[in-house]
C-alpha positions in Angstrom: -6.6 -3.5 16.2 -4.0 -2.0 18.6 -2.3 1.2 17.6 1.2 -0.8 18.2 3.1 -2.8 15.8 2.6 -6.3 16.5 4.9 -9.0 15.5 4.4 -12.9 15.7 7.1 -15.5 15.1 5.6 -18.4 12.3 6.3 -21.8 13.2 10.1 -21.5 11.3 12.7 -18.9 13.3 13.3 -16.1 11.4 9.9 -16.4 9.6 7.3 -13.6 11.1 4.1 -12.4 10.7 3.7 -8.7 10.8 0.4 -7.0 11.9 0.7 -2.8 11.5 -2.2 -0.8 13.3 -4.5 0.6 11.6 -7.0 3.7 12.5 -10.6 3.9 10.5 -13.8 6.3 10.8 -16.1 7.7 8.6 -13.7 8.6 5.7 -11.9 5.6 5.9 -8.7 4.5 7.1 -5.1 5.4 7.9 -2.3 2.9 8.6 1.6 3.5 8.7 2.6 0.4 7.1 6.5 0.1 7.6 8.3 1.9 10.3 12.0 0.8 10.2 12.4 2.3 13.7 9.5 0.2 15.3 10.7 -3.1 13.3 14.1 -2.2 14.7 12.9 -1.7 18.3 11.2 -5.4 18.1 14.8 -6.8 17.1 14.3 -6.6 13.3 16.9 -4.2 12.1 16.9 -4.0 8.1 17.4 -1.8 5.6 15.0 -2.2 2.6 16.8 -0.7 -0.7 13.9 -2.2 -3.6 9.9 -1.9 -3.8 8.0 -4.7 -6.1 4.6 -4.4 -7.1 2.9 -7.1 -8.4 -0.9 -7.7 -10.0 -2.4 -11.2 -10.8 -5.3 -11.1 -12.9 -6.7 -14.2 -11.9 -7.0 -16.2 -8.8 -4.8 -19.3 -8.8 -1.3 -17.1 -10.3 1.6 -18.9 -8.6 4.6 -17.2 -8.2 7.2 -19.0 -6.6 9.4 -20.7 -5.3 12.0 -17.8 -5.6 15.2 -16.4 -4.1 18.8 -14.8 -4.4 22.1 -16.2 -3.6 24.5 -14.7 -1.6 26.1 -11.6 -1.9 22.4 -10.5 -3.0 20.6 -12.5 -0.6 17.1 -10.8 0.1 15.0 -10.6 2.9 11.4 -9.5 2.0 8.7 -7.7 3.8 5.2 -8.4 2.0 1.9 -7.4 1.9 -1.3 -7.4 0.0 -3.2 -4.3 -0.8 -6.2 -5.6 -2.7 -7.5 -9.5 -2.7 -5.9 -12.7 -0.8 -2.9 -15.2 -1.6 -1.5 -18.0 0.8 2.4 -17.2 0.9 4.5 -19.9 1.8 8.6 -19.9 2.6 10.9 -22.7 2.5 13.8 -23.0 4.5 17.0 -23.2 1.9 20.0 -22.9 4.3 21.3 -26.6 4.5 23.1 -26.3 7.9 19.9 -25.7 9.2 17.7 -28.3 10.9 14.9 -27.1 9.5 16.2 -27.3 6.2 12.8 -28.0 3.5 10.9 -27.2 5.7 7.8 -24.7 4.9 5.6 -22.1 6.4 2.2 -20.8 4.9 0.5 -17.7 5.9 -2.3 -16.2 4.4 -2.2 -12.7 3.6 -4.8 -10.2 2.6 -5.9 -7.1 2.5 -8.7 -7.6 5.0 -6.3 -8.8 7.5 -4.1 -5.8 6.7 -1.2 -8.7 7.8 2.3 -8.8 6.3 5.3 -11.4 6.5 8.8 -11.0 6.9 10.2 -13.6 4.9 14.3 -13.7 5.6 17.7 -14.6 3.3 18.5 -17.9 3.1 14.7 -18.9 2.3 12.8 -19.7 -1.0 9.2 -17.6 -1.0 6.3 -18.6 -3.2 2.7 -17.2 -3.2 -0.6 -18.5 -5.1 -3.5 -16.2 -5.6 -6.9 -16.7 -3.7 -8.9 -14.0 -5.8 -8.4 -11.9 -8.9 -6.9 -9.1 -9.3 -4.3 -9.3 -6.4 -2.2 -6.6 -6.3 0.7 -7.4 -4.0 4.1 -5.2 -2.8 7.1 -6.1 -1.0 9.9 -4.3 0.2 13.2 -6.2 -0.7 17.1 -6.1 1.2 19.0 -6.0 -2.0 18.0 -5.2 -5.6 17.0 -8.0 -8.2 20.1 -9.8 -9.6 19.6 -11.7 -12.2 22.9 -14.0 -12.1 22.0 -14.6 -8.2 18.4 -15.4 -9.0 16.7 -18.9 -8.3 13.7 -20.9 -8.4 12.6 -24.2 -6.8 9.4 -26.4 -8.0 6.4 -25.2 -6.3 5.3 -28.9 -5.8 8.6 -30.6 -5.0 7.5 -33.7 -3.1 10.3 -33.6 -0.8 9.1 -30.1 0.5 5.6 -31.2 0.2 3.5 -27.3 0.1 -0.2 -27.7 0.6 -1.2 -25.1 -1.8 -5.1 -24.2 -0.9 -5.9 -24.6 -4.5 -5.8 -27.0 -7.1 -2.6 -27.8 -9.1 -4.2 -28.4 -12.3 -5.7 -24.5 -12.5 -2.4 -22.9 -11.5 -1.5 -20.2 -14.1 2.7 -20.7 -13.9 5.1 -19.1 -15.7 7.8 -21.1 -17.7 10.5 -20.2 -15.2 8.4 -21.8 -11.8 7.1 -24.5 -14.2 10.2 -26.1 -15.1 12.3 -24.9 -12.0 14.7 -28.2 -10.3 13.6 -29.8 -7.4 15.2 -28.7 -3.8 17.8 -31.8 -4.4 19.0 -30.1 -7.8 18.7 -26.6 -6.7 21.9 -24.0 -5.6 21.0 -23.2 -1.9 22.7 -21.6 0.7 25.4 -24.2 2.4 25.4 -22.2 5.4 23.5 -18.9 6.7 22.3 -16.5 4.3 23.2 -12.6 4.1 20.5 -10.9 4.0 21.1 -7.3 1.2 
């Protein structure tokens, strides 16, 4: 990998794969996983205010699709430090030409890649390996009053999760989330935190 941060636009505008450089030798490796100045130089000027960390003990743990409404909408920069996930972002800005469309990307400790999911998108992931550890930064703190979810298996969205849905491990919140058609979403552009 080169010594420069790489950023690649995914199929939905505003969603990016971020590849930080990693330098290895016989001792192991070193990587600067986040540098606000480098992201700003690439046109992504974000102020992160909270870090989150999750462990999923089994493969097939699905978390999502989650988001927060304005004024506490969140941009998220997510990476995997152990294991692998299939990560999904769904455009839930009703005025957007890509409303209801999704993009997915494998994020893993081996690939050392990250995903930037902007405010105005629902976000979720499913673990592909046991004992997967995910860490992510957000641009606004958690607000229970603004926290929302959409069904992971909404046929109107049509996400192709790379696991058998019968074997998924879900929270009650995610299992009982509303369909996109019934969910409270962003009527206009979202404001990141």
